[in-house]
N, C-alpha and C positions, 0 to 999 in steps of 0.2 A: 227326211225333212230338210229343206234347203237351209243353208247356214244363214244366220242373222247378218244383215248387211250393216257394216259399221258406218257411222255418220261422221262426216268431216265437213266443217264449215268455218268461215272466218269469225274470229272474235275481234271486233273493232275496239281500238284504244283511242279515246278522244281526250285531249288534254284541256283542262281549265286551269290556267296559270296566271298569276299576276292580279292586279287590281281589277275588279269587275266594273267596267263602264259600258256604255252603249256599244262601243266597237267590239269589245270582248263578247258581250252577250249575243250580238248579231252573228258573229263568226261561229261561236260554239253552237247556237241553236240551228244555224244553217247546216253545220256539219252533222248534227243529230238528225236533222230532217233528211239529209242524204242517206244516212244510215238506215232510217226507217223505210226509205224508198228502195233500198237495195235488198232484193229477196234472198241474196246469198248470205247476208250477215244475220246471225242468229243470237248474238249476245254482244253486250257493250261493257267495257271498263271505262269509267270516267276517272281519269287521273287528275287529282286536284292538288293544287299548291297555291292557296290564296287566302288572304285575310278578309275578303269581302269587298264591298264597294257600294255602288249606287243601289238604292232600294228597288227602283224600277227595273234596272238591268238584272238584279238578283232574282226578282220575281219572274222575269222573262225566262231565265235559266231554269228555275224551279218548274215552271209549267212545261218546258220542253223536255226536261228529264222525266217528269211524270208521264207525259205522252209516250215517251220511248219505253219506259218501264211497263206500260200497259200492253206493249206489243212484243217485248222480248226481255230476257233477264238483263238487269243493269246492276253492276257492282261498282261502288265508289272506292277508289284506292287513294288514301290520303298520304301525301308526302310530308312536308314540313307543317302544313297548316290547312285546315278547312274550317275557318272561323266565320262567324256572322253570316254575311250573304253567301259565302261559299258553302257553309253548312246548310243553309236554306236550299241551295241547289242540290246538295247531296241527299237531303232527307227522303226523297221518293225512291231512292235506290233500294233494290231488294236486300242488299247487304252493304255495310260500310266497313272497310278494312283499314286499320290505322297502324302506324309504327309506334313503338313505345314512347318516342320523343315527339310525336305529332302533337299539335295543339288543336283542340276541337271545342266548339261551343261559341261563347260570346253572342248568345241569341238575344240581340237587342237592336235598338235604332239610335242613330246619332244624327243630329242636324244642327245647323247654325240657326239661331233665332233670327227672325226677320227684323229689319230695322224699323223702329217705331216711327210712324208718320204723324207729325204734329198737325193740328188743325190748320187749314189754309196753306200748308206747306206745298201741296201739289195742287195745281190749278188745271181744270179741264178734264177731270175724270168723267168718263162717259156714262157711268151708272153708279147707283148707291153702293154696290158691292165691289166696285172696281179695286178698292184698296183693302178688300177683306183679307188678302194674304199677309198684310202687315200686322194683323191682330195676333198677339203672342198666344193668348189663351186658345183661340181657334186653331192656331198652328200646332199647339201641344196636343190638342184633341186628335189632329191628323196623325201625329207621331204615335199616339197611343193606339189608334186604330191599326196602324202598320204593325205595331208590336203584337197586337192581338192576332192579326193574320199570320205573322211569322210563327209565334208560339203555337197557334192552332194547327198550322201546317206540320210542324214537328210532331205534335201529339197525334194528329190524324195518321201520319205515315209511320210513326215509330211508337205509338202508344203502348202496344203490348210488350215491347222490349224495354221501355224506359222505366228505370227505378227512381224517378224523380217526380215530385209533385209539380203542378203547374207553377206554383209560387217559386219553387226552387229553379225551375227553368227560366223564369222571368228575371232572376238575379243576374243573368248574362255572364255567368262565370266561364272562365276558360279552363279546360281540363287537359291533362296529358292523355296520350293515347291509351295507356293502361287504365286511367281513371274513367275514360269514356267507355271502355268495354265494360267496366264494373257497373256503371250507372245506366248503361243501355243506349247511350248516344252513338256508340259504335258496336259492331258485332264481334270482331275478333282482331287479334294482332297478326300482322303479316306485312308482306311487301306487295309489289305490283304482280309478281308471279303468283302469289297466293290469290289475288283478286282475279287474275285471268283464269286460273283453274276453277275457281268458284263460279265464274260466269259461264265457262264451258260446261261445268256440271249442271248448272241450272238449265242450260239448253239441251241437256242430255246428249252431248257430243262425245263420241269415243276418241276422236282426235280433232285437233283444231290448228289453225294457223293464225298468226296475228296480222292485223291490218291497222297500222298506225296512221291516224288521220290528224293532221295538224290544222287546227281551226284558223290560224293566221300565220302569215309569214313575216309579220311586222315585229317591232320591238315589244317585248313583254315588259310591262311596268309593274314594279313592286313598291309598296309602302313599307314592307317589313324586310329588313336586311337578312333575317334568318331565311325567309322564303326565297329571297333573291339568291342566297348562297346555295340553297338546296335545288335550285332550278337547273335543268339541263338545256334550257333554251339557248339557241345560238346567239340571239341578240336580246339582251335584257338590260334593264336599268332600274335604279332606285329613284323614285320621284319624290318631290316635296310633299309635305302633309297637306298643302292647300290644293292638291291636284283635283280633288273632287268637288271643290267649291263651285256652286252653280249647278251641280247634279241633283240638288234637293236632298231630302233625307237619305241617309245611307245605312246599310247593314254592314258595319265596318268594325273590325276588332281594333281597339285603340290601345296604343302603348304609351309609355311615359314620354316618348318623343312627341306625341301629338296632344296629350292632355297633361298639363303641368299643374302643380299645386296652386298656381296663381290664377288659373282659369276658373270661371264660374260655371256651374252646371245646374240644370233644372231637371230633376227626375219628373218625367212627364205626368205620371199618374198623380203624384202628390201635388204637382203644380196646378192640376185642374180640379183639385178638391176644394171644399169651402175655404174661404179666405182665412189664413191662420192669424193668430193673435200677433200683435207687435208689427203689423204691416199697415201701410197707409192706404187710403182709398184713392181713386183716380185724382190726378192733378198734383200729387206730391211725390217727392223722392224720399226713400227710406233706406237706412243703412242695412236693414235686414234683407230687403228685396234687391236693392241696387238698381231698381228699374223706375224710370220716371213715368207716371201716369198709367200704371198697369195694376189692375186688381188680380188677386188669385194666383199670384206667381211668387214662389219663394225660391230664392237663390241660395244654394249651399256650396261651400268650397269643396273641391275634390280633396281627398286625403291621399296619403302616401300609398295606400294599398291599391287604389284605383290607378294612380300614375305608375306604380311599379309593376303591376301584374297584368295590365292590358285588358281588364274586364270592366265594363261599365253597364249600368242598368239602362233601360229606355231613357234616353237623356237628350236634351238639347244643350248646346254649348254656346255661351255668349262670351267672346274673348274679353278679357278683363281690361286690356288697355289698347291693344293693337287692332287695326282695321283689317289685317290680313287673315284673321280667323285661324290663328296658330293652333287652336285646340280642336279644329275640325279638319278632317281629311277629305 
């Protein structure tokens, strides 16, 4: 009998680092597309060090990783963080490897509430729904739909492994690597070498060689100083918390640097429920809501646990005093 021929092929290592914006998503999805088009590559390690970012960009990454995982083994290797949108991107991977001190989770949505447009304030709108985006209640429904999609994607991809209820997932807690393995948000503790070996085993490779693919040669931007310090990027910087303003809703892990006790937050699900007691109807301002001319919105102050631990529920943030949106990244 002829001896069995050993299989040797490249394992591609694709890096997702820094704040997820349109530029990052385009670069990483383009790299993954090249990997899928390369017949010599038989497995992928997605090396992640990110606290999330733009909801649209995060979803773009999720779809790209899912397409790649349908064609070859994909293992996500988490360095300092894979939170919020970065965890969304990791969810379709066949396995998720974390370090004990990695931060994982924060499965929620963050957005700045739209500015209220008063009657006759804007002249020349071309249609009756042109100003629909300024309606707070409608905006919160959009945020809630994004949350359902995010949580649904996590459950669809990791449902058999997760030892958390849907309600627990929706709390948007941040977990350590060890906790994530215990509750099923991650599969095992290890480093990038562990992830590479798992990817090679998934492709049934006897031997492998690494092919490191850098999605971008530009400066990697971080909102988290911990993720910045853990990065091995040649060019990296820490950006201000208002970097993602204008990106729309975000899947972003928030720390005390970005949401302080003075910022007002609106849990989206509760905000779109029937109007609570002690709130005014349209046309008035109420101390409970803090909103002029808005029904069905209850504002609650953030507490120290939110500001201190970086975990927020599905939430929209209205800056309490400043126009810069200091509570939103």
